[in-house]
N, CA, C and O atoms as a GROMACS GRO file, in nm:
protein
  324
    1MET      N    1  16.366   1.425 -19.214
    1MET     CA    2  16.220   1.424 -19.200
    1MET      C    3  16.169   1.282 -19.224
    1MET      O    4  16.214   1.213 -19.315
    2LYS      N    5  16.074   1.240 -19.142
    2LYS     CA    6  16.019   1.106 -19.153
    2LYS      C    7  15.915   1.098 -19.264
    2LYS      O    8  15.846   1.195 -19.294
    3ALA      N    9  15.906   0.981 -19.324
    3ALA     CA   10  15.800   0.955 -19.420
    3ALA      C   11  15.668   0.942 -19.346
    3ALA      O   12  15.666   0.906 -19.228
    4LEU      N   13  15.562   0.970 -19.412
    4LEU     CA   14  15.430   0.964 -19.350
    4LEU      C   15  15.404   0.828 -19.285
    4LEU      O   16  15.346   0.822 -19.177
    5SER      N   17  15.446   0.721 -19.349
    5SER     CA   18  15.423   0.587 -19.296
    5SER      C   19  15.503   0.561 -19.168
    5SER      O   20  15.472   0.469 -19.092
    6GLU      N   21  15.607   0.641 -19.144
    6GLU     CA   22  15.691   0.623 -19.026
    6GLU      C   23  15.643   0.704 -18.905
    6GLU      O   24  15.695   0.687 -18.795
    7ILE      N   25  15.545   0.790 -18.926
    7ILE     CA   26  15.498   0.875 -18.816
    7ILE      C   27  15.410   0.793 -18.723
    7ILE      O   28  15.314   0.729 -18.766
    8LYS      N   29  15.445   0.796 -18.597
    8LYS     CA   30  15.372   0.723 -18.493
    8LYS      C   31  15.326   0.822 -18.388
    8LYS      O   32  15.388   0.926 -18.367
    9ALA      N   33  15.216   0.790 -18.322
    9ALA     CA   34  15.170   0.872 -18.211
    9ALA      C   35  15.269   0.859 -18.096
    9ALA      O   36  15.311   0.748 -18.061
   10GLU      N   37  15.307   0.970 -18.040
   10GLU     CA   38  15.406   0.968 -17.932
   10GLU      C   39  15.347   0.935 -17.796
   10GLU      O   40  15.418   0.891 -17.706
   11ASN      N   41  15.216   0.956 -17.781
   11ASN     CA   42  15.153   0.928 -17.652
   11ASN      C   43  15.003   0.905 -17.674
   11ASN      O   44  14.953   0.914 -17.786
   12ASP      N   45  14.935   0.877 -17.566
   12ASP     CA   46  14.792   0.844 -17.576
   12ASP      C   47  14.707   0.962 -17.618
   12ASP      O   48  14.604   0.944 -17.682
   13VAL      N   49  14.748   1.083 -17.582
   13VAL     CA   50  14.671   1.201 -17.625
   13VAL      C   51  14.681   1.216 -17.776
   13VAL      O   52  14.581   1.246 -17.841
   14GLU      N   53  14.798   1.195 -17.832
   14GLU     CA   54  14.812   1.200 -17.978
   14GLU      C   55  14.727   1.091 -18.044
   14GLU      O   56  14.667   1.114 -18.149
   15LYS      N   57  14.722   0.973 -17.983
   15LYS     CA   58  14.636   0.866 -18.035
   15LYS      C   59  14.491   0.911 -18.036
   15LYS      O   60  14.417   0.884 -18.131
   16LEU      N   61  14.450   0.980 -17.931
   16LEU     CA   62  14.313   1.030 -17.921
   16LEU      C   63  14.284   1.132 -18.032
   16LEU      O   64  14.178   1.129 -18.094
   17VAL      N   65  14.379   1.222 -18.056
   17VAL     CA   66  14.362   1.323 -18.161
   17VAL      C   67  14.351   1.254 -18.298
   17VAL      O   68  14.267   1.290 -18.380
   18LEU      N   69  14.437   1.155 -18.322
   18LEU     CA   70  14.431   1.081 -18.449
   18LEU      C   71  14.299   1.006 -18.463
   18LEU      O   72  14.243   0.998 -18.572
   19LEU      N   73  14.250   0.952 -18.352
   19LEU     CA   74  14.122   0.882 -18.354
   19LEU      C   75  14.009   0.978 -18.393
   19LEU      O   76  13.923   0.943 -18.474
   20LEU      N   77  14.008   1.098 -18.336
   20LEU     CA   78  13.906   1.196 -18.370
   20LEU      C   79  13.909   1.228 -18.519
   20LEU      O   80  13.805   1.240 -18.583
   21LYS      N   81  14.029   1.243 -18.572
   21LYS     CA   82  14.043   1.272 -18.715
   21LYS      C   83  13.992   1.155 -18.799
   21LYS      O   84  13.920   1.175 -18.898
   22ARG      N   85  14.029   1.034 -18.760
   22ARG     CA   86  13.987   0.916 -18.835
   22ARG      C   87  13.835   0.900 -18.832
   22ARG      O   88  13.774   0.863 -18.933
   23LEU      N   89  13.776   0.927 -18.717
   23LEU     CA   90  13.630   0.916 -18.704
   23LEU      C   91  13.558   1.037 -18.762
   23LEU      O   92  13.436   1.037 -18.773
   24GLN      N   93  13.633   1.139 -18.799
   24GLN     CA   94  13.579   1.264 -18.851
   24GLN      C   95  13.479   1.326 -18.754
   24GLN      O   96  13.369   1.366 -18.792
   25GLN      N   97  13.519   1.331 -18.628
   25GLN     CA   98  13.436   1.388 -18.523
   25GLN      C   99  13.507   1.507 -18.459
   25GLN      O  100  13.629   1.508 -18.446
   26THR      N  101  13.429   1.604 -18.420
   26THR     CA  102  13.484   1.716 -18.346
   26THR      C  103  13.507   1.673 -18.202
   26THR      O  104  13.457   1.569 -18.158
   27GLN      N  105  13.584   1.753 -18.129
   27GLN     CA  106  13.604   1.725 -17.987
   27GLN      C  107  13.469   1.724 -17.916
   27GLN      O  108  13.444   1.638 -17.831
   28HIS      N  109  13.383   1.818 -17.951
   28HIS     CA  110  13.252   1.827 -17.886
   28HIS      C  111  13.168   1.701 -17.912
   28HIS      O  112  13.111   1.645 -17.818
   29THR      N  113  13.162   1.659 -18.036
   29THR     CA  114  13.082   1.540 -18.070
   29THR      C  115  13.137   1.416 -18.004
   29THR      O  116  13.062   1.336 -17.948
   30PHE      N  117  13.267   1.399 -18.009
   30PHE     CA  118  13.329   1.281 -17.949
   30PHE      C  119  13.307   1.280 -17.799
   30PHE      O  120  13.276   1.176 -17.740
   31ALA      N  121  13.325   1.396 -17.736
   31ALA     CA  122  13.303   1.405 -17.590
   31ALA      C  123  13.160   1.363 -17.556
   31ALA      O  124  13.138   1.288 -17.461
   32LYS      N  125  13.065   1.411 -17.633
   32LYS     CA  126  12.924   1.374 -17.611
   32LYS      C  127  12.906   1.223 -17.628
   32LYS      O  128  12.834   1.160 -17.550
   33ASN      N  129  12.969   1.166 -17.730
   33ASN     CA  130  12.954   1.023 -17.757
   33ASN      C  131  13.012   0.935 -17.648
   33ASN      O  132  12.962   0.825 -17.624
   34ILE      N  133  13.116   0.983 -17.580
   34ILE     CA  134  13.174   0.900 -17.474
   34ILE      C  135  13.124   0.939 -17.336
   34ILE      O  136  13.156   0.874 -17.236
   35GLY      N  137  13.046   1.047 -17.328
   35GLY     CA  138  12.984   1.083 -17.201
   35GLY      C  139  13.067   1.173 -17.112
   35GLY      O  140  13.060   1.162 -16.989
   36VAL      N  141  13.147   1.262 -17.171
   36VAL     CA  142  13.220   1.362 -17.092
   36VAL      C  143  13.190   1.500 -17.150
   36VAL      O  144  13.138   1.511 -17.261
   37SER      N  145  13.222   1.602 -17.076
   37SER     CA  146  13.196   1.737 -17.125
   37SER      C  147  13.297   1.775 -17.233
   37SER      O  148  13.409   1.725 -17.235
   38SER      N  149  13.255   1.862 -17.322
   38SER     CA  150  13.345   1.906 -17.428
   38SER      C  151  13.462   1.986 -17.370
   38SER      O  152  13.572   1.983 -17.425
   39SER      N  153  13.437   2.058 -17.260
   39SER     CA  154  13.547   2.134 -17.199
   39SER      C  155  13.652   2.039 -17.141
   39SER      O  156  13.772   2.066 -17.148
   40TYR      N  157  13.607   1.928 -17.084
   40TYR     CA  158  13.702   1.830 -17.030
   40TYR      C  159  13.782   1.766 -17.143
   40TYR      O  160  13.903   1.747 -17.130
   41MET      N  161  13.715   1.733 -17.254
   41MET     CA  162  13.785   1.676 -17.369
   41MET      C  163  13.888   1.775 -17.421
   41MET      O  164  14.000   1.736 -17.454
   42HIS      N  165  13.852   1.902 -17.428
   42HIS     CA  166  13.945   2.006 -17.472
   42HIS      C  167  14.067   2.012 -17.379
   42HIS      O  168  14.180   2.025 -17.426
   43GLN      N  169  14.044   2.002 -17.250
   43GLN     CA  170  14.154   2.005 -17.153
   43GLN      C  171  14.247   1.886 -17.173
   43GLN      O  172  14.369   1.900 -17.165
   44ILE      N  173  14.190   1.768 -17.198
   44ILE     CA  174  14.273   1.648 -17.220
   44ILE      C  175  14.360   1.667 -17.343
   44ILE      O  176  14.481   1.643 -17.339
   45ILE      N  177  14.299   1.708 -17.452
   45ILE     CA  178  14.371   1.722 -17.579
   45ILE      C  179  14.479   1.830 -17.571
   45ILE      O  180  14.579   1.823 -17.641
   46ASN      N  181  14.458   1.929 -17.485
   46ASN     CA  182  14.557   2.036 -17.468
   46ASN      C  183  14.647   2.015 -17.347
   46ASN      O  184  14.712   2.108 -17.300
   47TYR      N  185  14.651   1.891 -17.298
   47TYR     CA  186  14.740   1.852 -17.188
   47TYR      C  187  14.716   1.933 -17.060
   47TYR      O  188  14.809   1.956 -16.982
   48LYS      N  189  14.593   1.977 -17.040
   48LYS     CA  190  14.557   2.050 -16.917
   48LYS      C  191  14.493   1.958 -16.815
   48LYS      O  192  14.483   1.993 -16.697
   49ALA      N  193  14.449   1.842 -16.860
   49ALA     CA  194  14.389   1.740 -16.773
   49ALA      C  195  14.444   1.604 -16.819
   49ALA      O  196  14.473   1.586 -16.938
   50PRO      N  197  14.458   1.510 -16.727
   50PRO     CA  198  14.514   1.380 -16.766
   50PRO      C  199  14.413   1.293 -16.841
   50PRO      O  200  14.292   1.303 -16.821
   51LEU      N  201  14.465   1.211 -16.927
   51LEU     CA  202  14.384   1.108 -16.993
   51LEU      C  203  14.383   0.990 -16.898
   51LEU      O  204  14.474   0.907 -16.898
   52THR      N  205  14.279   0.982 -16.817
   52THR     CA  206  14.272   0.885 -16.709
   52THR      C  207  14.228   0.747 -16.760
   52THR      O  208  14.173   0.736 -16.869
   53PRO      N  209  14.251   0.644 -16.681
   53PRO     CA  210  14.203   0.511 -16.718
   53PRO      C  211  14.051   0.507 -16.740
   53PRO      O  212  14.002   0.432 -16.824
   54SER      N  213  13.976   0.587 -16.665
   54SER     CA  214  13.830   0.586 -16.684
   54SER      C  215  13.791   0.647 -16.819
   54SER      O  216  13.695   0.602 -16.881
   55ILE      N  217  13.865   0.748 -16.864
   55ILE     CA  218  13.837   0.805 -16.996
   55ILE      C  219  13.879   0.706 -17.104
   55ILE      O  220  13.807   0.688 -17.203
   56GLU      N  221  13.994   0.641 -17.086
   56GLU     CA  222  14.037   0.539 -17.183
   56GLU      C  223  13.931   0.429 -17.194
   56GLU      O  224  13.903   0.380 -17.303
   57LYS      N  225  13.873   0.391 -17.080
   57LYS     CA  226  13.768   0.288 -17.081
   57LYS      C  227  13.647   0.337 -17.159
   57LYS      O  228  13.590   0.261 -17.238
   58LYS      N  229  13.607   0.462 -17.139
   58LYS     CA  230  13.493   0.518 -17.213
   58LYS      C  231  13.519   0.518 -17.363
   58LYS      O  232  13.431   0.487 -17.443
   59VAL      N  233  13.642   0.554 -17.401
   59VAL     CA  234  13.678   0.555 -17.543
   59VAL      C  235  13.670   0.413 -17.600
   59VAL      O  236  13.612   0.393 -17.706
   60ASN      N  237  13.727   0.316 -17.530
   60ASN     CA  238  13.725   0.178 -17.577
   60ASN      C  239  13.583   0.123 -17.585
   60ASN      O  240  13.550   0.051 -17.679
   61GLU      N  241  13.500   0.155 -17.487
   61GLU     CA  242  13.360   0.110 -17.490
   61GLU      C  243  13.286   0.171 -17.608
   61GLU      O  244  13.206   0.104 -17.674
   62TYR      N  245  13.312   0.298 -17.636
   62TYR     CA  246  13.249   0.364 -17.750
   62TYR      C  247  13.291   0.295 -17.880
   62TYR      O  248  13.208   0.269 -17.967
   63LEU      N  249  13.420   0.267 -17.893
   63LEU     CA  250  13.470   0.202 -18.014
   63LEU      C  251  13.410   0.062 -18.031
   63LEU      O  252  13.380   0.020 -18.143
   64GLU      N  253  13.393  -0.009 -17.921
   64GLU     CA  254  13.330  -0.141 -17.927
   64GLU      C  255  13.186  -0.130 -17.973
   64GLU      O  256  13.140  -0.211 -18.053
   65ARG      N  257  13.113  -0.030 -17.923
   65ARG     CA  258  12.974  -0.010 -17.967
   65ARG      C  259  12.968   0.023 -18.115
   65ARG      O  260  12.884  -0.029 -18.188
   66GLU      N  261  13.059   0.109 -18.159
   66GLU     CA  262  13.063   0.146 -18.300
   66GLU      C  263  13.096   0.026 -18.389
   66GLU      O  264  13.035   0.007 -18.494
   67ARG      N  265  13.191  -0.053 -18.345
   67ARG     CA  266  13.231  -0.173 -18.420
   67ARG      C  267  13.114  -0.271 -18.429
   67ARG      O  268  13.090  -0.329 -18.534
   68ALA      N  269  13.043  -0.289 -18.320
   68ALA     CA  270  12.929  -0.380 -18.318
   68ALA      C  271  12.821  -0.330 -18.413
   68ALA      O  272  12.758  -0.409 -18.484
   69PHE      N  273  12.799  -0.201 -18.415
   69PHE     CA  274  12.698  -0.144 -18.504
   69PHE      C  275  12.738  -0.163 -18.650
   69PHE      O  276  12.654  -0.196 -18.733
   70GLU      N  277  12.865  -0.141 -18.681
   70GLU     CA  278  12.912  -0.157 -18.818
   70GLU      C  279  12.900  -0.301 -18.866
   70GLU      O  280  12.872  -0.326 -18.983
   71ASN      N  281  12.920  -0.397 -18.775
   71ASN     CA  282  12.914  -0.537 -18.812
   71ASN      C  283  12.772  -0.593 -18.814
   71ASN      O  284  12.750  -0.704 -18.864
   72GLU      N  285  12.679  -0.519 -18.761
   72GLU     CA  286  12.542  -0.565 -18.755
   72GLU      C  287  12.478  -0.555 -18.893
   72GLU      O  288  12.490  -0.454 -18.961
   73ASN      N  289  12.410  -0.660 -18.933
   73ASN     CA  290  12.338  -0.659 -19.059
   73ASN      C  291  12.199  -0.600 -19.032
   73ASN      O  292  12.113  -0.667 -18.974
   74LEU      N  293  12.179  -0.478 -19.073
   74LEU     CA  294  12.055  -0.407 -19.043
   74LEU      C  295  11.933  -0.470 -19.110
   74LEU      O  296  11.821  -0.450 -19.065
   75PHE      N  297  11.956  -0.544 -19.217
   75PHE     CA  298  11.845  -0.599 -19.292
   75PHE      C  299  11.843  -0.751 -19.287
   75PHE      O  300  11.796  -0.815 -19.381
   76SER      N  301  11.893  -0.808 -19.179
   76SER     CA  302  11.903  -0.953 -19.169
   76SER      C  303  11.766  -1.020 -19.160
   76SER      O  304  11.753  -1.140 -19.188
   77HIS      N  305  11.663  -0.944 -19.122
   77HIS     CA  306  11.531  -1.004 -19.110
   77HIS      C  307  11.464  -1.022 -19.246
   77HIS      O  308  11.359  -1.086 -19.256
   78TYR      N  309  11.523  -0.967 -19.350
   78TYR     CA  310  11.470  -0.986 -19.486
   78TYR      C  311  11.544  -1.101 -19.553
   78TYR      O  312  11.666  -1.113 -19.541
   79SER      N  313  11.471  -1.183 -19.621
   79SER     CA  314  11.538  -1.292 -19.694
   79SER      C  315  11.590  -1.238 -19.826
   79SER      O  316  11.541  -1.137 -19.876
   80SER      N  317  11.688  -1.304 -19.881
   80SER     CA  318  11.747  -1.260 -20.008
   80SER      C  319  11.690  -1.339 -20.124
   80SER      O  320  11.764  -1.397 -20.204
   81LYS      N  321  11.560  -1.342 -20.134
   81LYS     CA  322  11.494  -1.416 -20.243
   81LYS      C  323  11.475  -1.329 -20.363
   81LYS      O  324  11.422  -1.374 -20.464
   0.00000   0.00000   0.00000
């Protein structure tokens, strides 16, 4: 049996499942956030539909938006006096 640190995602669908867990989002919420239907997301995760390059692009764009939001200083217009 492998140690937890040795476990790797075997494919892109597993990476997607791990991403959902890390983001603490349901399939429905994540699908809404990237602009696809929850039924389509369910099909992808259950290997009933392919994880296409256009879906990968939507996921990457969503992550970039999230990263930009996290790095944004929401209170930068206030001085630290």
